[in-house]
BAPATI-490715 format. One record per atom (N, C-alpha, C, O): x, y, z. Coordinates in steps of 0.05 Angstrom, whole numbers, plus 32768, in hexadecimal, padded with zeros to 4 digits. Example, Ala and Ser with C-alpha at 12.3 -4.5 7.8 and 13.67 -1.06 7.14 Angstrom:
2
81087F8E809C/80F67FA6809C/81087FBE809C/811D7FBE80A9/81017FD3808E/81117FEB808F/81028001809D/810C801780A1/
This chain:
328
7D9A92298B42/7D9F92228B26/7D7C92148B1D/7D7192018B28/7D7392218B0B/7D5892158B03/7D5A91FD8AFD/7D6E91EF8AF8/7D3D91F68AFE/7D3891DA8AED/7D2191DA8AE9/7D0E91E78AF0/7D2691BC8AD4/7D0791BB8ACA/7CFA91B18ACD/7CF191A78AB8/7CED91A98AE3/7CE291908AED/7CCA91878AE3/7CC191758AF1/7CB9918E8ACD/7CA091848AC6/7C9491888AAC/7C89919D8AA8/7C94917D8AA0/7C8C917B8A82/7C6891748A7D/7C6191618A8B/7C53917F8A6E/7C3891788A6B/7C3991808A4B/7C48918E8A3D/7C2091718A48/7C10917E8A2D/7BF491798A31/7BEB91658A3D/7BE6918C8A24/7BC491858A27/7BC691958A04/7BD591A689F9/7BAC918589FC/7B95918D89E6/7B9491AF89EC/7BA491B789FD/7B8391C089E0/7B7691D789EF/7B5A91DB89D3/7B4F91EF89CA/7B5891C489CE/7B4491C689BE/7B2191D289C6/7B1C91D289DE/7B1191D989B8/7AF891EA89C0/7AED91CF89CB/7AE291D389E1/7AEB91B789C4/7AE691A189CF/7ADD919D89E8/7AC8919689F1/7AFD91A789F6/7B0191AB8A12/7AEA91BE8A24/7ADE91BA8A39/7AEA91D78A0E/7ADE91DF8A1E/7AB391E08A25/7AA391E78A37/7AB191D68A06/7A9091D08A02/7A8391BD8A14/7A8F91AD8A21/7A6891C18A15/7A5291A78A21/7A5A918D8A1C/7A65918B8A06/7A5891798A29/7A5691588A16/7A45916189FE/7A4C916289E6/7A2D91698A0A/7A1B916789E8/7A23917489D4/7A1C917189BD/7A37918689DE/7A3D919489C6/7A50918389AC/7A4F91878994/7A61916F89BB/7A6D916089AC/7A5C91538993/7A64914D897C/7A3D914E89A2/7A2C913F8990/7A19914D897A/7A019151897D/7A2991538963/7A1F915E894E/7A2B917F8950/7A2A918C893B/7A3291898960/7A3391A78966/7A4491B08953/7A3F91C38945/7A6691998952/7A7A919B8938/7A7091A48920/7A7491BB8917/7A6191928915/7A5391868902/7A55919B88E9/7A66919988D8/7A3E91B088EA/7A4791CE88D6/7A6391DB88D2/7A6691EE88C2/7A7291D388DE/7A8D91DE88E5/7AA391CA88D5/7AB491CE88C4/7A9D91B988DE/7AAF91A888C3/7AA8919E88AB/7AB691998898/7A8E919C88B0/7A86919C8892/7A9391B18883/7A9991A9886D/7A9891C78888/7A9591E2887B/7ABA91EA8876/7AC591F88865/7AC491D8888B/7AEC91DE888D/7AF491CE887E/7AEA91B7887D/7B0A91D7886D/7B1A91C0885C/7B2A91AD8871/7B3291B58887/7B2E91948867/7B3491848875/7B559179886D/7B619186885B/7B6191678879/7B7B9151886D/7B769146887C/7B7291498894/7B74912B8864/7B72910B8872/7B8D91088877/7B9F91178871/7B8E90E88888/7BA190DC8893/7BBD90D48885/7BD290CE8891/7BBB90D4886F/7BD590D98859/7BE290F78852/7BF690FC8845/7BCE910A8861/7BDA91278860/7BCC912E8842/7BE091338834/7BB891308834/7BB491348819/7B9491408820/7B829134882C/7B93915F8814/7B7D91688819/7B6091608810/7B5B915D87F9/7B4B915D8825/7B3591558814/7B219168882B/7B29917C8838/7B09915D882B/7AF59164882D/7AE891598849/7AF991508858/7ACB91588852/7ABF91518860/7AB19135885B/7AB2911F8867/7AA0913E883E/7A899129882D/7AA191148826/7A9990FE882F/7ABE91128819/7ACF91058820/7AD890F18831/7AD790D98829/7AE290F7884E/7AE990F08862/7AC890DE8863/7ACA90C68861/7AAB90EC8868/7A9B90DA886F/7A9390BA885E/7A8B90A58867/7A9D90C6883E/7A9690B2882E/7AB0909E883A/7AAD9086883A/7AC490A78840/7AD590858847/7AD8907E8866/7AEA90708870/7AC790898872/7AC590848893/7AC090678893/7AB9905B887E/7AC3905C88A8/7ABE904488AC/7AAC903388B5/7A9F904788BD/7AA0902488BA/7A87902088C0/7A84901D88DA/7A6C901888DE/7A8D901D88EA/7A8A9027890B/7A8990458911/7A8490518926/7A8E904F88F6/7A8E906D88FE/7A7A90798914/7A8190878927/7A679073890F/7A5190798923/7A4F906B8933/7A3C9075893F/7A5690548940/7A5990508959/7A7290688962/7A6890788971/7A80906B895F/7A9D907B8965/7A93909A896F/7AA290AB8978/7A73909D8969/7A7690BD8975/7A5290AF8977/7A3F90BC896E/7A5190988981/7A38909C899E/7A3090AB89B4/7A3F90AA89C8/7A1590BD89B6/7A1690C689CA/7A2790BD89E5/7A3A90CA89ED/7A2090AB89ED/7A27909D8A0F/7A43909B8A09/7A5090A08A1E/7A55909589F0/7A6E909689EF/7A7890B089EF/7A8E90B589F8/7A6690C689E2/7A7A90DD89E5/7A7190EB8A01/7A7D90FF8A07/7A5D90E48A11/7A6090EE8A2C/7A7090E78A3B/7A7590F88A4C/7A7F90CF8A3C/7A9190BF8A47/7AAE90C68A43/7AC090C88A54/7AAF90CC8A27/7AD690E38A1E/7ACC90FD8A2C/7ADC91078A3B/7AB391098A28/7AB591278A31/7ABA91238A4F/7AC391378A5B/7AB6910D8A5D/7ABE91088A79/7AD891058A86/7AE3910B8A9B/7ADD90F68A6D/7AFF90E78A73/7B0E91088A6C/7B1C91128A7E/7B0C91148A58/7B15912A8A4F/7B1891438A6C/7B2B914E8A77/7B0091438A70/7B0191548A8A/7B0B91508AA0/7B1691628AAD/7B0791378AA8/7B2091298ABD/7B3D91338AB9/7B4A91448AC6/7B4591248AA3/7B63912A8A98/7B6B914B8A99/7B8291538A9B/7B58915A8A96/7B6391748A98/7B6991808AB8/7B7C918E8ABE/7B5191758ACA/7B5691748AE6/7B65916C8AF7/7B6991768B0D/7B76914C8AE6/7B86914B8AF1/7BA491538AEA/7BB7914F8AF9/7BA591638ACB/7BC1916E8ACB/7BC291858AD2/7BD891908AD0/7BAD91938ADB/7BB391AD8AEC/7BB691A98B09/7BBD91BD8B15/7BB1918F8B1C/7BB291818B24/7BDE91878B2B/7BED91918B3B/7BE0917A8B15/7C0391758B16/7C0C91938B0F/7C2391978B18/7C0291A58B04/7C0E91BB8AFC/7C1391CE8B17/7C2591DE8B1D/7BFD91C78B23/7C0291D28B3A/7C0F91CA8B4D/7C2191D88B58/7C0591A68B58/7C21919F8B67/7C3D919E8B61/7C4D91938B71/7C4791AC8B43/7C6691AE8B3E/7C7291C08B4D/7C8A91C28B50/7C5D91D58B5C/7C6491F18B61/7C7A91FE8B5B/7C8F92028B67/7C6D92058B3C/7C8592068B24/7C7C922B8B31/7C6992368B3B/7C9A92348B27/7CA492528B27/7C9A92668B0C/7C95927D8B0A/7C9B924E8AF9/7C94925C8ADA/7C91923F8ACA/7C9B92298ACE/7C7E92498AB3/7C7392348AA4/7C79923A8A8D/7C7192518A88/7C89922B8A73/7C8F92368A63/7C73922A8A50/7C6C92128A50/7C68923B8A42/7C4D92348A2C/7C5892358A0E/7C5C924889FF/7C5C92148A0B/7C5A921689E7/7C43920D89DC/7C3391FA89D9/7C48922889D7/7C21922A89BA/7C23923089A0/7C37922A8993/7C13923B8999/7C15924A897C/7BFE9256897D/7BEB9254898C/7C06926A8963/7BEE92828964/7BEB9287894B/7BF9928E8938/7BC992808950/7BBB92818932/7BAD929E892C/7B94929F8930/7BB592AF8926/7BB792D1891C/7BA792CF8937/7B8E92D08937/7BB492CE894A/7BAA92E08963/7BBE9301896A/7BB993198968/7BD792F08973/7BE493098977/7BF7930C8954/7C049321894E/7BF692FC8947/7C0892FC892B/7BF092FC8916/7BD992F7891B/7BFF930388FA/7BF092FD88E5/7C0692F888D5/7C1D92F788DE/7BFD92F588B7/7C0A92E988A7/7C1E92FB889B/7C2F92F4888B/7C19931788A7/7C32932C889C/7C44932C88B1/7C55933E88B0/7C45931A88C8/7C57931C88D9/7C5292FE88EE/7C4893008904/7C5A92E888E5/7C6192CA88E5/7C7992C488F6/7C8E92BD88EB/7C7792C7890E/7C9592BA8912/7C95929B8913/7C82928F891E/7CA5928F890B/7CAB9274890C/7CB3926C8931/7CA4925E893F/7CC492768937/7CC592738956/7CCD92888961/7CE29294895A/7CB69291897C/7CB492B18985/7CAF92AC89A4/7CA5929889AD/7CB692BC89B0/7CBC92B289D2/7CAA92D889DC/7CB292EF89D7/7C9692D189E9/7C8D92F289F9/7CA492F18A1C/7CA792DF8A2D/7CAF930E8A1B/7CB5930C8A31/7CA593268A41/7CB493328A50/7C98932C8A41/7C8893438A4C/7C8093348A6E/7C85931C8A74/7C7493468A7F/7C7C93498A9E/7C6393398A9C/7C6393258AAB/7C4C933D8A8C/7C3293368A8A/7C23932D8A6D/7C2D93338A57/7C0F93228A6F/7C05931E8A50/7BE793168A55/7BDE93048A64/7BD7932A8A42/7BC593308A4A/7BAB931A8A36/7BAD93138A1E/7B9793158A48/7B8193038A3D/7B6C93128A3B/7B6893278A49/7B5993098A28/7B3E931A8A1C/7B2A93158A32/7B2993008A3E/7B1D93278A35/7B0093238A49/7AE393158A30/7AE093178A18/7AD593078A45/7AC492F18A3A/7AB093068A21/7AA393008A0D/7AB5931F8A2D/7AA693308A1D/7AA9933B89FB/7A99934A89F0/7ABC933089F0/7ACF932D89DD/7ABA931989D3/7AAA932289C3/7AB8930889D8/7AA492F289CB/7A8492EE89C4/7A7492DF89D0/7A8092FD89B2/7A6492FE89B9/7A5492EA89A6/7A5E92DE8993/7A3E92E989AC/7A2592CA89AF/7A2292BA89BE/7A3392BA89D0/7A1192AA89BF/7A0F929789D2/7A0D927E89CB/7A06926F89DE/7A10927689B9/7A12925B89A7/7A28924E89B7/7A37925C89C5/7A2A923389B6/7A38921D89C2/7A56922D89C6/7A61923489DB/7A5F923089AA/7A779233899F/7A7F924B89AC/7A96924D89B6/7A6B926289AE/7A7C927789BD/7A70927289D7/7A61927E89C7/7A67926E89EC/7A7292658A02/7A88924A8A03/7A9692468A17/7A89924289F6/7AA7922F89FA/7AB8924689FB/7AC392498A11/7ABE925789E7/7AD2926289DE/7AD2927989FB/7AE7927D8A07/7ABD92838A03/7AC0929B8A16/7ACD928A8A33/7AD692958A47/7AC9926F8A2E/7AD592638A44/7AFB92668A4C/7B0592628A63/7B0B926E8A30/7B2292718A36/7B2E928D8A39/7B4792918A38/7B1992A38A3D/7B1492B78A44/7B0E92C78A65/7B0292BB8A77/7B1692DA8A69/7B0792E28A7F/7AF792E78A85/7AEC92F78A75/7AE792E08A9C/7ACE92E98AAA/7AC493058AA5/7AB0930D8A9A/7ADB93158AB1/7AD193308AA7/7AD893458A97/7AC993448A84/7AEC935D8A94/7AFE936D8A88/7B0D935D8A7E/7B0493478A81/7B2D935F8A6C/7B3F93508A64/7B5193598A7E/7B52936E8A8B/7B61933D8A81/7B7793428A9A/7B8E93378A89/7B91932E8A72/7BA193418AA8/7BB9933B8A9A/7BC493268AAA/7BC193278AC3/7BD6930D8A9C/7BE392F68AAF/7BFF92FE8AB1/7C0893128AA6/7C0D92EB8AC3/7C2892FB8ACF/7C3A92E98ABB/7C3292D18AB8/7C4A92F08AB1/7C5E92E08AA0/7C7692DD8AAF/7C7292E28AC6/7C8F92D68AA9/7CAB92D58AAE/7CC192DA8A9D/7CCF92CA8A90/7CC392FB8A9F/7CD193038A8C/7CF692FC8A8B/7D0992F98A7B/7CF192FD8AA6/7D1392F58AA8/7D1C92D98A9D/7D3192D88A90/7D1192C68AA2/7D0892AE8A94/7D1392AB8A77/7D25929D8A6E/7CFB92C58A66/7CF592C08A4F/7D0892CA8A3D/7D0E92C18A27/7D1792E68A4E/7D2C92F48A3F/7D4592E08A45/7D5492E08A31/7D4E92CF8A5A/7D5692BA8A5D/7D5C92AD8A3E/7D7092AE8A2F/7D43929F8A3A/7D3892888A25/7D4E92978A12/7D6692928A0F/7D3E92A98A07/7D4592BC89F4/7D6492BC89E9/7D6C92B589D3/7D7392C78A02/7D8B92C589FB/7D9992AF89FB/7DB192B289F3/7D9092968A04/7D9C92818A09/7D98926F89EC/7DA8926189E0/7D7E927689E5/7D72926789C4/7D8A927289B6/7D9D926389B0/7D89928889B2/7D9A929C89A0/7DB8928889A1/7DC09281898B/7DC2928289B1/7DE3928189B1/7DDC925E89A9/7DEC924C89A5/7DC6925C89AA/7DC4923889A2/7DBC92318987/7DB8921A8980/7DBB924E8973/7DB59256895C/7D9C92538952/7D98924E893A/7D8992578968/7D6A925F895F/7D68927C8955/7D74928C8963/7D5B9288893E/7D51929F893A/7D3292A8894A/7D1C92A08943/7D3792B6895B/7D1E92B88975/7D1292CF8970/7D2092E28975/7CF092D78962/7CE492ED895B/7CDD92EE8985/7CDD92DC8997/7CD8930F8985/7CD0931089A9/7CBD931E89A8/7CB293268994/7CBA932289B8/7C9A933489BC/7C9F934289E3/7CA5933389F6/7C9C935A89E3/7CA093648A00/7C8393618A07/7C7B93508A17/7C6E937789F8/7C57937B89FB/7C3B937789F4/7C3B936D89DD/7C25937B89FC/7C0C936F89E5/7C0C938989D6/7C11939E89E1/7C05938789B9/7BFE939F89B4/7BE1939F89B4/7BD2938B89B3/7BD993BA89B4/7BBC93C389BC/7BA193B489AA/7B9E93AF8992/7B9293AF89BF/7B7F939689AA/7B88937F89AB/7B76937189A2/7B9B937289B0/7BA5935689AD/7BAC934789C7/7BBA935289D8/7BA4933589C9/7B9D932089DE/7BB3930589DD/7BBD92FA89C8/7BB6930089F0/7BC192DD89EA/7BB492CD89D6/7B9E92D689CD/7BBD92B689CD/7BAC92A789C4/7B9D929889CA/7B96929F89E0/7B8F928289C4/7B86926889DC/7B9A925389E3/7B94923F89F0/7BB6925B89D8/7BBD924089DB/7BC6924A89F8/7BC992398A0A/7BCC926389FD/7BD3926B8A16/7BB992728A2B/7BC0926F8A42/7B9E927B8A29/7B92927C8A32/7B8692678A3C/7B7B92678A51/7B88924C8A29/7B7B92388A37/7B8F92308A4D/7B8792238A61/7BA992378A4A/7BB4922D8A61/7BB3923C8A7A/7BBA92328A8F/7BAB92538A78/7BA5926F8A8F/7B86925B8A9F/7B8392568AB7/7B7592558A8C/7B5B924B8A98/7B4E92358A99/7B3792318AA1/7B61921F8A8F/7B5692058A94/7B6991FF8AA8/7B6191FA8ABF/7B8791FD8AA1/7BA391F48AB5/7BAB92038AC9/7BB591FA8ADC/7BA892188AC6/7BAB922C8AE4/7B9C92378AFB/7B9D924D8B07/7B8892188AFE/7B6D92278B12/7B7B92238B28/7B6E92368B30/7B8A921C8B3C/7B9392228B55/7BA792338B51/7BBC922B8B5C/7BA992458B47/7BC192608B4A/7BCD92658B34/7BCF92548B22/7BD6927A8B31/7BE792878B1F/7C0592798B1D/7C1492748B30/7C0A92768B00/7C2B92708B04/7C3192848AE6/7C2292868AD2/7C4792908AEA/7C5492A18ADE/7C5692928AC1/7C5E927B8AC5/7C5392958AAC/7C5B92888A90/7C6792988A7D/7C6592B08A77/7C78927D8A74/7C8692948A5A/7C7E928A8A36/7C8A927A8A27/7C6D92968A31/7C5E928F8A1A/7C7D92878A03/7C9292948A05/7C79927689F4/7C90926C89DD/7C74925E89C6/7C65924B89C9/7C79927289B0/7C6A9270899A/7C76925E897E/7C8A92638972/7C679250897A/7C79923B8965/7C649242894F/7C4D92428957/7C6692488935/7C4E924A8924/7C509228891E/7C64921C8915/7C3E92208923/7C3792068915/7C2B91FE8902/7C2C91E988F6/7C14922188FE/7BFE921C88F0/7C02922088CF/7BF5921588BE/7C14923288CE/7C12924188B2/7C25924188A9/7C37924B88B7/7C2E92368889/7C3B923B8886/7C4B92578877/7C3B926A887A/7C609260886B/7C759248885D/7C8C9246887C/7CA192398877/7C89924F8893/7C9B925088A3/7C9B923F88BB/7CA7924688CE/7C90922B88BB/7C8D921A88D0/7CAC920588DB/7CBC91FC88CB/7CAD920488F2/7CC192008901/7CBC91DC88F7/7CA591D288F7/7CD091D088EF/7CCD91B388E3/7CD791A38900/7CE791AD8911/7CC791868901/7CD191768916/7CE1917B892A/7CDF91808942/7CFA91768912/7D1191738928/7D1A91908931/7D2A91938943/7D0F91A78923/7D1391C2892A/7D0C91C18944/7D1C91BF8956/7CE791C3894A/7CE291BB8969/7CF091AE8975/7CF691B9898A/7CFD91908973/7D0091848984/7D1A918F898F/7D20918F89A7/7D279195897D/7D3C91A08980/7D4091C2899B/7D4F91C689AF/7D2C91D2898E/7D1B91E789A1/7D1B91DD89C2/7D2891E689D4/7D0A91C889C3/7D0391B989D9/7D1F91B589EA/7D2191BF8A01/7D3391A689E0/7D4F919B89E3/7D6191BF89F5/7D6E91C18A0A/7D5991D189E2/7D6891E989E8/7D5C91F789F9/7D6A92098A02/7D3F91F58A03/7D3592018A14/7D3D91F88A32/7D3E92068A46/7D4191DA8A2E/7D4591D48A4B/7D6791DA8A50/7D7191E78A62/7D6E91D38A46/7D9191E08A44/7D9092018A48/7DA2920E8A53/7D7D92098A41/7D7A92248A50/7D7492308A65/7D8092408A73/7D5992228A69/7D4C921D8A86/7D5F92138A9F/7D58921A8AB6/7D7392058A9D/7D8C91FB8AAE/7DA192108AAC/7DB6920B8AB9/7DA092228AA0/7DB392338AA0/7DAD924B8AAE/7DBD925C8AB6/7D9592488AAF/7D8192668AC5/7D8E926E8AE4/7D8992618AF8/7D9A927F8AE5/7D9F927E8AFB/7D8892868B15/7D7892998B15/7D8D92718B2C/7D7892798B46/7D63925B8B4B/7D63924B8B38/7D5692568B5F/7D5292488B67/7D3892478B5B/7D2792518B69/7D2D923C8B42/7D1992408B34/7D0C92238B29/7D1692158B18/7CF6921E8B36/7CE792058B22/7CD8920F8B09/7CC892228B09/7CE092018AF3/7CCD92088AD5/7CC391F08ACA/7CD191DC8AC4/7CAD91F28AC7/7C9B91DC8AB9/7C9991E58A96/7C9791FD8A8F/7C9891CD8A81/7C8F91DA8A66/7C7A91D48A5B/7C7A91BC8A5F/7C6691DA8A4F/7C4891CA8A48/7C4591D78A2F/7C4391EE8A26/7C4691BB8A24/7C3791BE8A06/7C1891BF89FD/7C0991AC89FC/7C1191DC89F7/7BED91E089F7/7BF291D989D7/7C0291E289C7/7BD391BE89D1/7BCB91CB89AC/7BCD91A889B1/7BD5919B89C4/7BC4919E8999/7BC19186898D/7BA89178899D/7B97918489AA/7BAA91628999/7BBE91538980/7BB3914E895E/7BB19160894E/7BAE91368958/7BA0913D893F/7B8A9149893E/7B7D91498953/7B8091558928/7B6B91648920/7B6791728903/7B7A917F88FC/7B56917188F6/7B40917088FB/7B34915688F3/7B1C915588F6/7B3F914188E9/7B3F912788E1/7B53912088FE/7B67912C8907/7B4291078907/7B5390F9891B/7B6A90E78913/7B6790D888FF/7B7F90E7891F/7B8B90CE8916/7B9790C68928/7BAF90CC8929/7B8D90B7893A/7B8690A58957/7BA1909E8951/7BB190A78961/7BAA908F893B/7BC7907E8939/7BDD9087893F/7BEE907C894E/7BDE90A2892F/7BF890AE8939/7BF590BC894C/7C0C90C48950/7BE490C7895E/7BDE90D08976/7BE590BC898B/7BF190C4899F/7BDF909F8988/7BEA908C899A/7C04908B8998/7C12908789AC/7C0F9091897D/7C2F9089897D/7C3B90A0898B/7C4A9098899C/7C3890BB898A/7C4390D2898E/7C4790CD89B1/7C5B90D089BE/7C2C90C289B9/7C3090BD89E0/7C3A90A889E1/7C3F90A489F9/7C42908F89D0/7C52908189D6/7C69908D89DB/7C74908E89F1/7C72909789C2/7C8C90A789BE/7C9990B589DA/7CAF90B589E5/7C8290C089DD/7C8990CF89ED/7C9490BF8A10/7CA790C68A1E/7C8590AE8A15/7C8290968A27/7C9F908E8A1F/7CAE90948A31/7CAD90828A09/7CCC907A8A06/7CE190828A06/7CF790778A0A/7CD790A289FF/7CF290B08A03/7CFC90B589E4/7D1390B789DF/7CEA90B689D4/7CEE90AA89B5/7CF790C389A1/7CE790CE8991/7D1190CB89A4/7D1C90EA899E/7D1790E18979/7D1390F28967/7D1790C88976/7D2090CC8950/7CFA90CB8946/7CF190CF8930/7CEE90C7895A/7CCF90C38952/7CC190DE894C/7CAD90E2893E/7CD390F0895C/7CC791128962/7CE091178949/7CDE9103893B/7CEB911F8944/7CFC91278932/7CF791228917/7CFD91328905/7CE991068913/7CE8910488EE/7CCB910788F8/7CBE910388E3/7CB9910B890A/7C9D910B88FE/7C95911288E3/7CA0912688D9/7C84910388D4/7C7E911388BE/7C6A912788B5/7C52912688BA/7C73913388AC/7C6B914D889D/7C4D91568898/7C3E9169889C/7C4D9137888D/7C2A91328883/7C17912C889E/7BFE912D889E/7C28912488B8/7C14912488C8/7C16913B88D8/7C11913788F0/7C1E915888CE/7C1E916D88E5/7C15918888CC/7C1F919E88C7/7BFC917888C1/7BEB919788B9/7BD291A088C1/7BC8919488D5/7BC791B188B6/7BAB91B888C6/7BB191BF88DF/7BC591CB88E6/7B9891B388F1/7BA191BA8911/7BB591A98919/7BC591B0892A/7BB591968911/7BD191738917/7BE991888918/7BFD917E8920/7BEA919E8912/7C1191A98908/7C0991B9892F/7C1991CA8937/7BF691B4893D/7C0791BD8959/7C0A91A28965/7C0991A2897E/7C0D918E895B/7C2491788969/7C4491828969/7C5591778977/7C4B919A8957/7C6391A18957/7C6991A98976/7C7E91A48981/7C5291B98986/7C5891C4899D/7C6091A389B2/7C6D91A489C7/7C59919589AB/7C53917989BE/7C7A916C89BB/7C8A916289CB/7C7A9171899F/7C9191698996/7CAD917D89A7/7CC1917689B3/7CA1919789A1/7CBF91AD89BA/7CBC919B89CF/7CCE918A89D0/7CA8919989E3/7CA6919C89FF/7CB2917289F9/7CB4916A8A10/7CB8916189EA/7CB8915189EF/7CDA914D89F7/7CE591438A0A/7CE8915D89DB/7D03915E89DC/7D08917389F4/7D1D916989FD/7D0491878A02/7D06918C8A1B/7D00917A8A34/7D0B91808A49/7CF191668A33/7CE9914C8A4A/7D0391438A56/7D0791458A6E/7D1991368A3F/7D31912B8A3C/7D2191138A49/7D0D91088A3F/7D2F910C8A65/7D2A90EB8A70/7D1390F68A82/7D0D90E78A95/7D04910E8A81/7CEB90FD8A8F/7CD890E88A86/7CD790E18A6F/7CC990DD8A99/7CBB90CE8A97/7CA190D48A93/7C9B90E98A9F/7C8D90CA8A85/7C7C90D18A8D/7C6290C38A9F/7C5790AD8A9B/7C5E90D78AB5/7C4190D18AC7/7C3490C78AB9/7C3E90B08ABB/7C2290C58AA8/7C0990C38A9F/7C0890DA8A8C/7C1190F08A90/7BF690CA8A70/7BEC90D28A5E/7BCC90CA8A56/7BC590B38A59/7BBE90DA8A4D/7B9C90D28A45/7B9A90D78A2B/7BAA90E78A22/7B8790CB8A1A/7B8F90CE8A03/7B7190CA89FB/7B6890B58A05/7B5E90D989EB/7B3C90D789E8/7B4390DA89D4/7B5990E589D1/7B3390CF89B8/7B3190CF899C/7B1D90E3899B/7B0690DE89A2/7B2390F88993/7AF69104899E/7AEF910A897F/7AED91218975/7AED90EF8971/7AD190F3895E/7ABC91048960/7AB291018976/7AAE91158952/7A9E91228954/7A8991248939/7A769133893B/7A8C91188928/7A7A91198914/7A7F90FC8903/7A9590F18903/7A6A90F288F4/7A6E90D788E5/7A8490CD88CE/7A8690B888C2/7A9390E588CE/7AA490E788B8/7AC090E988CB/7AD690EE88C1/7ABC90E388E6/7ACC90E388F3/7AE990FC88F8/7B0190F988FD/7AD8911588F3/7AE9912588FA/7AE8912A8911/7AD6911F891D/7AFE91408923/7AFD9140893F/7B19914F8945/7B2391628938/7B249141895D/7B3A914B896B/7B4A9132897D/7B3F9124898E/7B6091328976/7B6F91188982/7B6F912A89A6/7B76914189AA/7B67911889B7/7B68913289D3/7B77912489E0/7B74910C89E5/7B90913589E9/7BA2912989FC/7BAF91308A0B/7BB591488A08/7BBB91248A23/7BBD91328A3B/7BDA91208A48/7BD991078A4B/7BF0912F8A50/7C0191298A5B/7C0F91348A72/7C0F914C8A77/7C1C91228A7E/7C33912C8A94/7C44911D8A94/7C4291058A8F/7C61912F8A9B/7C7791228AA2/7C81912A8AB4/7C74913C8ABF/7CA2911F8AC5/7CAE91238ADC/7CC491188AD2/7CD891168AE0/
């Protein structure tokens, strides 16, 4: 009988692929230009966030502090990779979101599973330019040409069938369309979290980002529970892990909610995850849905360790809540 033996969570922000010096002003022009959602869920812009920033905002982005935080997240990524290798997995279910990489707004599944033999990642030559952002984005890709990564189609097909029996309508994909590649939620896992050797993955897609068909928090949690049940019913002596890729809050760092979520993960607080307010799951923060799904799958697992860095990067305190967790 298969066993779900480990759970993991990791942010996948470009901040993790950037150099420490890039945190100090590198994101400023991008954050000034993008629309934002404030901590109450209301649309706003960079200037309004800057006007409302607390008096210690500049201290939170002091260069020496950013350097320490950059080192801390790199250490957490390495520790997570070691834990994944140590779990001796036969398959890793990766719960992520697609940001117009495989899907577009003519076809945006709420929940999808890829069941092909392999999944293709792009080569670094597909990213033009030599600025810091281009260099960071290339770290998610193959050093040479596009390459295929192993999947676990038998487990994927089993999940599809079992989840349909549990009342989930699952969109499926068996092969990569020409010119398409796995999204950064999955290429991040391949290049940052699996350096010790390949583990076949099962890509699970949640439409975290785009209205109007984003799954509710309760639905995401229930999906995780159903995935755990499906794994337990899979035949063979198979060690399976599940991982959330993405999050936490961005592009305005919500340190209070991020820390509350990690605390709820430690407490196994199902009610917290099922009732997570939608106002907190907008824009980039919508990727928290992936963590909610893994929380549902984790069940009685304990948090072995968790790490959190409030990734402030501008005077308006825009950035990303950078979180990592390992469960057993």
